[in-house]
N, C-alpha and C positions, 0 to 999 in steps of 0.2 A: 737128412730128413726131407721128405717131399714138401716143397714149399706150399702145396695146396692140401696137405693132409689135415686132419682134425687137430693135430697138435700144433699147427701154425699159430703163432701168437697174433693177437689183434693188431699190434703195431706193425708187424710184418705184412699183414694183409692190407693195411692202410697204405703202407709204402708201395706195395705192388699196384694198388689201384691208382695211386697218385702218379705213378711212373708211366701210366698209359698215355699215349699220345693221341689216340682216337677213341671215339665212343665205342667202336666195335671191339677194340682191345679191352676196354673197361668191361663190356658185357661178357667177354670171354673169361676174364679173371673172376668176375662175380659168379658166372655160371659154374666154373670149376670149383670155386669155394663152396657154393650152395650144394653141389654134388657131394663134396667131402662131408659137409655138415649133415646131409641126409643119411649118408652111410654111417656116420657116427651115431645118429639118432636111432637108426635101425639096429645097430649093435648094442644099444642101451648103454652107451659109454658114460659112466657117472663121473669119471675123472675130468673130462673136458666139457661137461654139459654147460657149466657157467661160462666157459670161454666161447663155446659155440653160440650161446645166446647173445653174448656181447657182440660177436661178429654179425649176428642176424640184426641186431639193433642198428649197427652202422650201415648194413646193406639196406635196411628199411628206410633209413634217413636219406639214402641215395635214390630212393624211389622204386626199388625192385620188390617183387612180391616175396613175402616171408611167412605166409599163412601156415606153411608146413611146420613151423617151429612153435606154434602157439601152445601145444601141450607141454613143451619143454618148460614153459613159464610155470605151469601148474606143478610140475614135478619139483622145480627148484623152490617154489613157495612152500611145498610140503616138506622140504628138507629141514632138519633141526637147526642147522648152523645159520648164524647171522649173515655171513658173506653170500651164501647161496640164496637166502631169502631176499637180500638186497638186490641182487641181479634179477631174481625172479619177479619181484614187485616192479622193478624198473621196466623189465620187458613187458609185464602185464599192462602197464600204463601206456607204453609206446605202441605195442603191437596189437592191442585189443581196444575196443570201445564198448560202450554199454549195450550196443545192438547185437553183440556176439553171443550166441547161445552157450558157448563154452564157459561163459562167466558163471553159469549156474553151478558149475563144479567147484568154483573157488570160494563160494559163500561160506562153506564150513571151515575152510582154512583161515579165512578172514576172521571168523568168529573166535576161533581158537587163538589166533595171534592178538586179537583185541583184548583177550583175557590173559595174555602171556605175562610172566613175571619180569621179563626183560623189557624195560621201557623203550629201548631202541627198536625192538621188534614191534611193539605197540605203535610206535611212531610210523614205521613202515606201512603197517596195515591201515592206519588213518590216512596217510598220504594217498595210498592206492584207492581207498574207498572214496575219498574226496574228489578224485579225478575221474573214476569210471563207474560210480555208483548208479545203478538203475533203480526203478521204482520198487521192484521186488526185493532187491538187496536192501534198499532203504527201510522197508517195512521189517525185514528180518533182523537188521543190525542196529536199528535206532536205539533200543534199550542200552546196548553196550556203549554207544557213542554218548548218550545222555549221561551215563555213569562216569565216563571219562572226563566230562566237563568239570568234575570236582576232584580230579586226580591231583596228587601232591606235586607233581613236577609241572612247572609253568609251560614248558615246551609241549607237553602232552595236552594240556588244557587249550593251548593256542591251536594245535592241530585239530583237536576235537571240535572247537568252535567253527573252524573253517569247514570241517566235514559236515557239521550240523547245517551249515548254510546250504550245501548241496542237497542234503536230505529233505529239508523243508521245501526246497524248490521242486524236487521231484514228487514229493507227497505232501501237499499243503495241509492235509488233514492232521499230520503229525506236529504241526506248529505249536499247538497248545501244550504239548509235552515239554517243549524247550523254553517256555516263557520264564519260569522261575529260575532255572539254571543260567539262562542268558542274562537276566537282570542281576544275578549275583556276580557275574563277571564284570559289571560296570563299577564295582567297588575295588577292583584289582589295582595294585600299585605298579605291577610289571607292565610296561608299555606295550610289549608284544601281545600279552593276553588281553589287555584293555582294548587295543585297536581291533582285535578280532571280535571281542565281545560287543563293541559298538557296531561293527558291521553286521553281526548276527542280529542284534536288536533292530537295526535299520531294515533288514530284510523281513524280519518277523512283522514289523509294523506295516510293511507294504503288502504282505500276504494275508495277515489276519487282523480284522477290525478289533477283535477282543484283545489281542496283544497290543495294538496301538493304544487303546484306552487304558490298559493296565500300565504300560510304560509311561504314558503321558501323565498319569496321576501319581505314580510311585517314584519315577526316576527323573523327571524334568529338573527339579531343583538340584539333585545330585550331579546331573550332567553340566548344568550351569556352573556349579562349584568347581567341577573338574576342569572345565575350560578356563575359568578364571585363574585357578592355581597354575595351569599350564602357561597361560599368557603372562603371568607375573613371576614365573619361576626363574631363579638365577641361572647362570651359565652352567650347563651340564654337558661335559665332553661326550658322554655316552650317547646323547640324543641330539646334540647340537648340529644344525645344518645352516651355514651362512649366517650364524648369529641368532638363529631362531630355534627354540626348543621343539623338537619333533613336529615339524609342519604336517607330516602325514596324519598324526593324531589330531591336530588342529582341524584338518579338513574333514576327517571322519566325524568328529564331534559336531561340526557345523552342519554336515549333511543330515545327521540324526536329529538335530534341533530343528532343521527345516521341515522334516517330516512331522515332527511333533507339533510344531507351531502352526502348520497350515490348517486353517479352518477352526482354530481354537484361540479365542481372545485371551483367556487366562494364561495359557502356556506362552503365548506370544509376549504378554506383558512381563512375565518372569525372566525372559531372555533379552529384553530390550537393552538393558544396561551393558551386559557383557558383549552384545553385538556392536554397540557403539564404541566400547573400549577396544575391541579387536580392530574395528574399522579405522580408528584414529591413531592407534599406537603401533600398528604393524609397519615395519619399514618397507619401502617400495623400491629400493635400489637393488634388490635381489629377486631372482626368479621365485624362490620359495615364498617370500613375502607377498609377491603379486598373486601367487596361487591361492594363498590364504585370503587375501582381500577379495579376489574374484568369487571364492566360495562364500565369503561373508556377504557380499552383495547379493548373490543368488538367494541366500537365506533371508536377508532383509526384504527382498522383493516378493518372497513367497509367504512369509508369515503375515498375520493379520495387520491391518492398517496402522501405520505410525508415520505420519507425514514428514516429521523431521528426519527420521532415520532414512526414509526413502530419498529425500533430497541429498543426504550425506552419501548414500550409495551411488546415486546418479553422478554426483560430483567426483567420486572415485573413478567411475567409468570415463568421465570427461578427462581426468588426468591420464588414464590409460591411453586415450586417443593421441596424446602428445608423446607417448613412449616411442623409442626408435625401433623396438622389436615388433615386427609385423604380426606375429602370433598374438601378442597382447592387444594390439589395436583391433585385430579381427574379432577376438572374443568379446571385446568391449562393444563393438558395433552390434554383434549378435545379441548381447544382453540389453543394449539400448533399444533394439527392436521390440523386445518384450516389455521394457519399461515404459515405452510410449503409451501403451494401453492403460497403464496405471497412473502415471503422472507426466502427461505430455508437456506441461508448462516447465517442469524442471529440466526436461530434455531439451526444450527450446533454447535454454541458456547456452547450450554447447553447439548451437547451430553453425557458428562460424568454423569451429574445429571440424565438425562433420563435413562441411563443404570442402575444406582443405583435403579431407580424405578422399573426396570424389576425384581429386586431381592427382592422387597417389600413383606411383609407378607400378605398384603391385595390382594386378588385374582383379584378384579376389577382393581386395579391400575396396577398390573403386566400385565394384558391383554392389557390395554390401552397403557401402556408404550411400550410393545412389538410391537403393531401396529405402534406406532410413530417411533420406531427404524427402523422398516421395511421400512417406507417411507423415512427415512433419509439416508439410505445406497446408496452409489454411487460407481463409479469405484475407487475413490481415498481413500475412507475410509473402503472399504469392508473387508480388511484383519484384521484390529484391531477390528472392530465391530463383525465380525464373530468369532474371537478368544474369545472375551468376552462372546458371547452367547454360544459357544461350551463349554467353561470352566464352565459356569453356568449350562449347561445341566447335568453335572455330579452330581450336588447337588440339582437340582430343585425338586419340589414336583411332585409326580406321576401324579396328576391331571393336572398339567400345562405342562407336557412333550409333549403332543400331539400338542398343539398350538405352543410351542417353536420349536419342531422338524420341523413342517411344514414350519415355517417362516425361519429357518436356511437353510433348503433345497432349498427353493425358492430364498433366497438371494445368496447362493453359485452358483446355476444354472444360475442366471440372471447376476451376476457381476464378475464371476470368471475370473481372469486375464490370467490364463493358465490352461491347462488340469491337470497337475500334482498337482497343488494346489487344484483344484476341487476334484480330486480323494482322496487326503489326507483328506480334510474336510469331504467328504462323508463317508470315512471309519471311521473317528472319531464318526460321528453321528450314523452310523450303529453299532459301538461297544458299544455306550452308550445307545442308544434308538432305536435300530433296529426294535423292535416290534411296534413302533409308525409310522414307515415310510410307506407312501402309495405306492400302486403298481406302479403308473406312475413314481414315483421318482426313484425307483431302476431299472425300465425299462430304464429310461433315462441314469442312471449311466452306465448300460451295453452298451448302444449305444455309449457313450463317450469312454468307455474302448475299444470298438471294433475299433473306429476311431483312437485311439492313439497307433499306431503300435509300436512306440519306447518305450512305457510304459507298454507293455504287461507283460514282465518279472517282472518289478518293482511292478506292481499291484498284480500279482498272489502271489508274495512273501509277500507283505504287508497284503493281505487277509489271507494267511496261518498263519502269526504271530497273526493277530487279532482273528482268529478262536480259537487259543489255549487258549485265555483268555475270549472270549465272545461267546462261542458256544451256549449260551441260547438265543441269538438274532436271531430270525427266518429269517429275511431278510438278515442279514449278512451271514447266512449259505447258503441261496440260491445263493447269488452273488459269494460266495467262491466256491461252487460246480460248478457253471457255468464256472467260470474262470479256475478252475483246469481241468475241462473237455476239455476246449479249449486250454489252455496253460500249461498243466501239464508237458510237456517235458521241457519247459522253467524254471519251478520251480525246477525240478530235476537237470538240467544242469547249473543253474545259468546264463542263457542267458539274455542279455540286462541289465547287472548290471550298476547302476548309481553310481556316486561318493558319493552321499549323503547316500547310504545304506551300511550296513555291509553284508558280504557274509553269506550265510546260507546253512547248509547241510541238504538236504532232499532227501531221497531215494524214489524209485518208490513205495515201500511198504508203506512209510509214506504218500504219496499222496493218495494212495488208502484207507488208514486208515481214512483220513478225510472224504471221500465220504461215506465210510461204517458207520462211526459214525453218519453222517447226515441222512442216510437212515434208521438206526436202532433206532434213537432217538424216544422215546415215544411221545415227544411233536411235532415232525415234522408233518406238514400237508400233504395233498395229492400232492399239487404243488411241495413242496420240495422233496418229495420222487420220484415223476415222473422226476424231473430235475436230481436227483441223479442217476436214472437208465440210463438216456441219457448220463450223464457224465461217468458212468462206461463203457458203450458201447464204447465211444470214447477212454477211457484209455486202453481198451483191445487191441486197435490197436496201441496206442502210447507206451504202456509198454507190449511187448509180453511176458516177463518173468512172469508177473502177470496175464496173460490172463485166466489161469485155475482158479485162486482164484476169479477173477472178475466174471467168469461164475457161480461159486458156490454161490456167493452173489446174483446174478441175479436170479438163479434157485429157491432160497428160496421164491420168490414171485409168483411162478407158481400157488400156491393154495390160494393166497390172496383173501379175501372177496371183495375187491374193484376191480371191473372189469377192470378198467383202468390199475392198476398196474399189475394185472394178465396177461392182454393181452400184455403189454409191455415186461414183463418178458419172456413170451413164444416166442415172435417175436425176441427179442434181443438174447435170447439163441439160436434160430435157426440161426441167422446171425453169431454168434461166432462159432457155431459148423459146419454149413454146407456151409457157403458162405464166407470163408476166402479170396477167390480171389478178391472179390469186397468190402470187409469190409473197406479197407483203403480209397476207394473212397467215400463210404457212410458216413464216419465219419471224413472227412477232416475238417479243420477249417472253420468256417463261414466266408464268405467274409465281407468286411467292410459294416456296416449298415449305410444307408443314414440318416443323422440326420434330414434333411429337411422333408423327408417323414415321419419319426417318429413323428416330431412335428405336422405335418398335421394330422396324424392319432390320436394323443392324443386329438386333437380338434374334432375328429369324422368326419373328412372332406372327407376322401376317400371313394368311394362307397364300397370298400371291407370291410370296418369296420362295416357295418350294419349287425348285427348278426341275424340269422334266429329265427323266433318266434315259429316254429313248431319242430325244431330239435336241438340237442346240437351243440354248436359251434365247428367247425372243429378243431380248433387249441388248445383248452384248454385241459389240461391233465385230469381235473376232470369232463369234459363233461358238465360244467355249461355254460349257455349262457351269455357271457360277450363280451365286445369289443374285436375284433380279434387281432388288431395290436400288442399290447405289447408282449403277450406270443407267438404269431406266430414268432416274431423276436427272442425271447429268446430261443425257443425250436427248432430252425433251420427249421422252417416250411414255412417261407415267402420267396417269390422271388421278393419282391419289389426292392431289391437291386441288383438283378442279371442283367446281360446284356440283351439287346434286343434279341429276338429269333435268334438263329444262327444255325449252322449245328450240334449242340450237341443233342444227344438223351436225355440228362437230362432235356432239356427244355420241351419236350413233356411229360416226366414222371411227371414233376411238374404240367402240365395241367391235365394229367389224374388223379392225386391224389387230384385235387381240391384245391391246395394251392397257385396258382399263382394269386395274387390279384391286380397286378399292371396294371394300365391303358395301360402301354406300351405294355404289352403282348397282350392285346385285340386289340389295334390298329395295331399291327404287325401280326395279325393272317392271313392276306392275303398273307404274304410273303412265298415263297416256300423254304424249307430247302432241303439239298441235300446229306446228309451223313448217319450217324447212325440213324437219325430220320426215313428215308425211311424204313430201315430194321425193326425198332421197329413198324412202322405203319403196315408193311406187317404182322408181327407176331401177331399184335392185330386185324388185319382185319378190320380196320376202315377207309380205303380209304386214300385219299390225305390229307396231313397236311395243305393244304391251307385254309381249312375252318373248323377247329375243333369247335365243339359246346358243350355247357354245357350239352345238353341232352345226347350226346353220352358218355360223361364222366360219367354221372350218370348211364347209362345202363351198362357200363363196370364194374363199382365198385359195382353194385348191382345185377350182374348176378347170383351169388350164395347166396345172402343174401336178407333179406326182405328190402323193400323200406325205412323202418324207422331206419335201423341200422346205427349208427354213423360211419363216415369214418375217424375219427381221428386216429385210430391205423395205418391205411395206411399212413396217413399224416406224422406220426412220423418217418416213414422209409425213407422219402425223404429229404435228407439234401440239403442245399443250394449249396453245392459244385458241385452237379451234373449239375447245370444250367450253370456253367462256364467252364466245361470240355467237350471235345469231346470224345465220346465213339466209339469204333470200332464195326464192325459187329459182331465180336466174343463175344464182351462184352454185347451184347444185351440180349442174352439168359439167362445168370446168373441174370441179372436184373429182367427178367420176373419170375425167380424162387421165387423172393420175394413175388410175388402175390399169390404163393402157390395154384394153382388150379383155379384161376379166369379165366373162359372161356370168349372168346371174342364174341361179338354179331355181326352178319353180318350186313352190312349197309342196311338201308331201303330207297328205292328211293320213294320220295313223289312228286307228280306233283301238287304242290300248286299253288295258284294264282300268277300272275306276280308281281315282286317286285315293290313297289311304291317309287317314289323319296322322299328323305328327304327334308325338307324346314327349313329355318331360320325363325321361326315364329315371333320372337321379338328380337330386339337388341338395347341397349342403350350404353352410355359410360361406364356403370358399369356392364352390365349383357347381356348375350346372351342365347336365348331359341331356341332349335332346336326340331323339331318333326320328328320321324320316324314312318311310317305307316305299318300296316299289316292287312290282312283280314282273317276272319274265313271261311273255306271252306263251300260252300253252304249257306252262309249268307251274301250277298253283301251289305245289309243295314248297317251292323255293322262294324265299323272300330276301331282297337286297335291302340292307339297313345302312343308312348313312348316319353315322354318329358324329355329333358336333359338340365339342367341349368348350365351355366358356368359363374364363377365370373371373370370379366375382370379387377377388381381393385386390389389394394395392401392391402386391408383390408378384414379380414374374416367377413362373414355375419352370424349372429346368429338369432335364432327364425324365420327361413325361412318358409314362408307360401305361397302357390300358390292357387289361387281361379279362377274359370272360370264360365262363364254364356253363354247360347246358346238360340236361338229363340225357340218358342213352337213346331215347327215341328222336333226338335232334342231332343234326350234324352241323358243326360251326366251322367257318373258315374266316380268318381275319387277314385283311390286307394291311400293309404298313401304314402308319399314321403319316399325315402330311408334314408334321414337324415334331420335334421332341421338346420344344419350348412353347409354353403357353403364356402370352402377354398379359400384363396386369390390367385390371379395371375394364375388362371387356373390349380392349383395343384390338382384338383379333381373336381367332379361334384355331383349334386343331380339329381336323376331320379325319375320320377313319371308316372304311367300308367293311361291313360284315355280311357274310352270306350264310343264311340259315336254311337248312332243309328239314322239313317236318314230316317224318314218316307216318305220323298219326294225324295228318291234316284232316280237319273236320271233326276229329274226336278229342284231341287234346290241344290246349292253347300253348303258346310259347311261354317259357319261363327261363330266366337267366340270372346267374350270380356274377357280379363284376368286382374287380379290384383295380384301383387306380393309384399308381405310385408316382411321386414326383418329389423334387427338392425345392425348399424355400430357403434362400440364402445359405445353401449348402447343407441344410438339415433335411433328413429323409422324412417324408410324410406318406401315410398310407390311408386310403379311404376304401371301404367295402360296402356292398349293398346287394339287395335282390330286387329284380324287376319282375313284377307280376301284372302290370297294367297294359300288356300288349293288346292290340285289337283282336277280336275274337276270330276273324276269318283268316288269320295267318297260320 
């Protein structure tokens, strides 16, 4: 006999395939066998049809295409004999799915077999229908399946129940037809039928509210009775698993009770006793018992409030945490995460065990336990929990340090009882894992240090000590360099000593040594070196005796390949050598940084934080486009924290250098100053200070350079201290020397169109939208609208999106918004430009429908409105 003829037995084909040594040989064997099967199909060979289909199923399991044999399944299903039908239905379930159009041809055969007198054939049809039933088949065959739920044989009833589950999932409208037959199954004594009936009722309750109410009223007491009988039943060899009677039925019953008790106090009360009994009497030394307990805990946490039961459930989870099985501990941690929102106090009792899980050898348990500890922290326990985590940070795995560091920093920032404790903990983290600390964390630390004036001396001394032992931590080096640059004199003179610290002897040369080490470290990145150069410039004024040494260090970077460092070096060297009379003013200490403004900027809420997409960010030392706020503050370039515009020439200098990002400075632009500012304005020939514009600033800064040149080097020369000091007329000229040859541009008078009034286009209890209008000269049909959005609530809006629609006689173009986050309580705004062209200008006024979408604490919010109050001449 040909080994690849249609008469080849299945086992012979399997042996031939397994004997293949390469994939190519296997493909050749399968190809020959498929060719033989095709030939047999074409010959309509009835004798070997079932054998051919069995081979096709094996070939299908190997991953080869078998679509050419689909019709053979239907022919076998239509055969009268049970063996042929069995192979046919098996092939139907394996080779086809509900998306195949050929299934339409099998519906009639299924209907006939569901009404067959042979219960085994009925069972085959139910199995096939439960696996591949489509919505159309469900509608056609639902009456037969519903009838079979009351069939005399329990195996048929069980299969009919499972088939019913698929039917109601495919066609939820049919659920009401199965409510009464399903509830009848809950009175079954046969466990196989009962477990499928419970599952059918569970799915009915999830799909149909009417079914939920019916089963809740009619069946809750019966289900409680069934669970009690099951829990108290004596040993039964037929259902016993590890000494527990049918744990699968236990779990299914508990799941159904959870669905029934959720949101219903009466149903919850009726099941409290049995839940307590299951929770206390189930053995925990076997996997089956733990599975029942876990399901019982989930049910207790889901049903209506019962404080005692919930404490019992959380205590069970606490015992799970001491189990040696990692899977049990992991699910316990998952469940405790949910339980914290319900009864945090009960979870707090297991805090020590949860902390031990943070130190577990299993990475998934460590991560989940850390998330749970983070949720458990509050004002009362932050100190012991933070101490435990910081201590573990010293010995933790390298891969786990990033997550652990982030959580510790967040906990310390959120719950610190006082600033000195916050600073101490952050210094420990920086010393142990500084390289894992994110930028916004150390930016926030510097803001806190700046605000703690009584701790400046303590902090700089603590950082100096930490630097001696942990100089390899990059972020620690940055914070140390910044603090020595600001408070180096306090370090040398032991100013602000606290009772808890020991005196330390540090010379001016020692302080400079720290910055020199930082700037010359091979591992230091561009940001660290740039900050070190700024610190050296400040120390040159604070330590006159070391001024020459500092200049020599700075000069070494005049030929650096990095343009940023080279430019800083040249400019700072010029300040030290030529402008000693104004150096002390330039390098004064930064004023206190406003914490609220910094928090708003971290959320990307202030308009000044939107970085340019076409040019490098003004404030970053490495010229990379990033959010402006943090490094602006750290490198003395921001004026958010400076006072409102006053008579100081320094305010104008901030405006000219393009680093005043505060809304206050914009709103105060109309105020007239009257002292050194006038002199500086006259020197720069830019007219009255009452209306400074960004365009004039750009013209001045770019008069001797190309339009694309970054302005950050000039920004670095403008310290915050100038904005809070008044300068005399005589002091203005030396300040202008810093510009080194930048010529001023004469003012240009433009006779533009008359100013159009602003309008409040939309206002609700949460949001205000204002429109400012401008016209392009010579194009009266086109209007440029500047939309400004202001948040009137106390919550920050995220995922902010503005949409607008206009009639057909208008054309609308929207530019991208300045940010997708709108800060709370008016602490900033989002702006967006609109360009509207009115083809009926002079005949029809503008009209616009708007839609504003945003999220409040993750919840989607939508506001809509129509704007009809546009000025007439638009």
